[in-house]
LUMDREN-595477 format. One line per 5 residues: their letters; for each residue y, z, x of C-alpha. Coordinates in steps of 0.25 Angstrom, whole numbers. Each point is the difference from the previous one (the first is absolute). Example, Ala and Ser with C-alpha at 12.3 -4.5 7.8 and 13.67 -1.06 7.14 Angstrom:
as) -18,31,49 | 14,-2,6
END
This chain:
migga) 0,0,0 | 14,-4,5 | 11,8,-7 | -8,2,-12 | -5,-14,-1
svedt) -13,-6,4 | 0,-10,12 | -4,-11,-10 | 11,3,-9 | 10,1,11
ltlwa) -5,-14,5 | 1,-6,-14 | 14,5,-1 | 4,-6,13 | -6,-13,-3
sslrd) 8,0,-14 | 13,4,7 | -2,-11,10 | -3,-11,-11 | 13,5,-7
akqri) 8,-1,13 | -5,-14,3 | 4,-4,-15 | 14,6,2 | 3,-8,13
rplft) -7,-13,-5 | 13,-6,-6 | 7,1,14 | -9,-11,5 | 2,-14,-6
qerva) -13,-6,6 | -14,5,-4 | -5,-2,14 | 11,9,5 | -2,10,-10
aaagq) -15,1,3 | 3,1,15 | 10,11,-3 | -11,8,-8 | -9,-2,12
fldgl) 11,5,9 | 1,12,-8 | -15,2,-1 | 0,-1,16 | 11,11,1
lgnep) -8,9,-8 | -13,-3,6 | -8,9,10 | 4,-7,13 | 7,10,9
rktgw) 9,-11,5 | 6,-10,-9 | 2,-12,9 | 1,-14,-6 | -14,-3,6
mraea) -6,12,-6 | 6,-2,-14 | -4,-15,0 | -14,4,4 | -1,10,-12
agdpg) 6,-11,-9 | -10,-10,5 | 10,-9,6 | -3,-8,13 | 13,5,7
pwrqq) 12,9,-3 | 9,-12,-4 | 0,2,-15 | 2,15,2 | 11,-2,9
ailgr) 7,-11,-9 | 2,11,-11 | 10,7,9 | 5,-11,8 | 1,-13,-8
gqwda) -3,5,-14 | 11,-2,-10 | 1,13,-8 | 11,10,-2 | -2,13,8
dalrd) 11,8,-8 | -7,-4,-13 | -13,5,6 | 7,13,4 | 6,2,-14
ivrey) -14,-2,-6 | -6,10,9 | 11,10,-2 | -2,-1,-16 | -15,1,2
aletl) 2,12,8 | 9,7,-9 | -9,-3,-12 | -12,5,6 | 5,11,10
gdeda) 12,5,-8 | 3,15,1 | 13,8,-2 | -3,7,13 | -2,-13,8
vlvid) 8,-2,13 | 5,-12,7 | -4,-1,15 | 7,-8,10 | -5,-3,14
etgfl) 0,-10,11 | -10,-6,9 | 0,-9,12 | -8,-13,2 | -2,-2,15
kqgka) 4,-14,4 | -1,-8,13 | 10,-11,-2 | 15,-1,-5 | -1,-10,-11
scgva) -5,9,-12 | 12,4,-9 | 5,13,4 | -8,2,13 | 7,8,10
rqytg) -2,11,11 | 1,12,-9 | -7,14,-2 | -12,0,-9 | -9,11,-3
sagki) -12,-9,0 | 1,-1,15 | 8,13,2 | 10,-7,9 | 10,-11,1
tncqi) -7,-13,-1 | 1,-14,-5 | -2,1,-15 | 4,-3,-14 | 3,12,-9
gvfaa) -4,0,-15 | 6,10,-10 | -9,3,-12 | 1,8,-13 | -12,7,-6
yvsrh) -1,6,-14 | -8,13,1 | -6,8,-12 | -12,9,-2 | -6,-13,-6
ghafi) 1,-8,13 | 9,-8,8 | 5,-14,2 | 10,-8,9 | 11,-4,-9
draly) 10,-7,9 | 2,-5,14 | 11,-5,9 | 1,-5,15 | 10,8,8
lpkdw) 9,-10,8 | 6,6,13 | 14,-3,3 | -3,-11,10 | -6,-7,-11
tddpa) 10,2,-11 | 11,-4,10 | -6,-13,3 | 0,-10,-12 | -7,-11,8
rlkaa) -11,9,3 | -1,5,-14 | 0,-15,-5 | -11,-4,10 | -9,12,-4
hprsp) 2,-3,-15 | 1,15,-5 | 0,-1,-16 | 13,7,-1 | 7,8,12
rsrvt) 0,15,-3 | 12,9,4 | -3,7,13 | -2,15,-2 | -1,10,11
END
């Protein structure tokens, strides 16, 4: 028993919730093959693999290589803000509680090069030092019923926000104000 429910009941609830989530996001994808790939991408993220690389997700989905999985993030046409709004609405419906809290935190994504948007030598707790990285800022809704990420932003250091040519070359969705 897990939290008063049997393992079977918990798995049935998770499967039902995943089907509901996929139905909610389906309108974001104009092509059926892209919608199917997005569903497989979500399945892969929730799968048992300890590392969620493109190759591992592709293997779990039965794809010959990572290209279809990577296309969802890189070339797929869909609205990330609309997805965020759907996830936030779903989280509030299923996890809502008057004692819930909003948790804001940042994490660093270590980088080797300089081309990724927002990459700079800056402190990240991920490495515990100043290193080449991007910083993502995340908001999570947390209640006694569970937790979910409900928003995200890419922190852009001053050397990025002060360089319009660099911003244009990196294609940030919309430059954010620099906050320190």
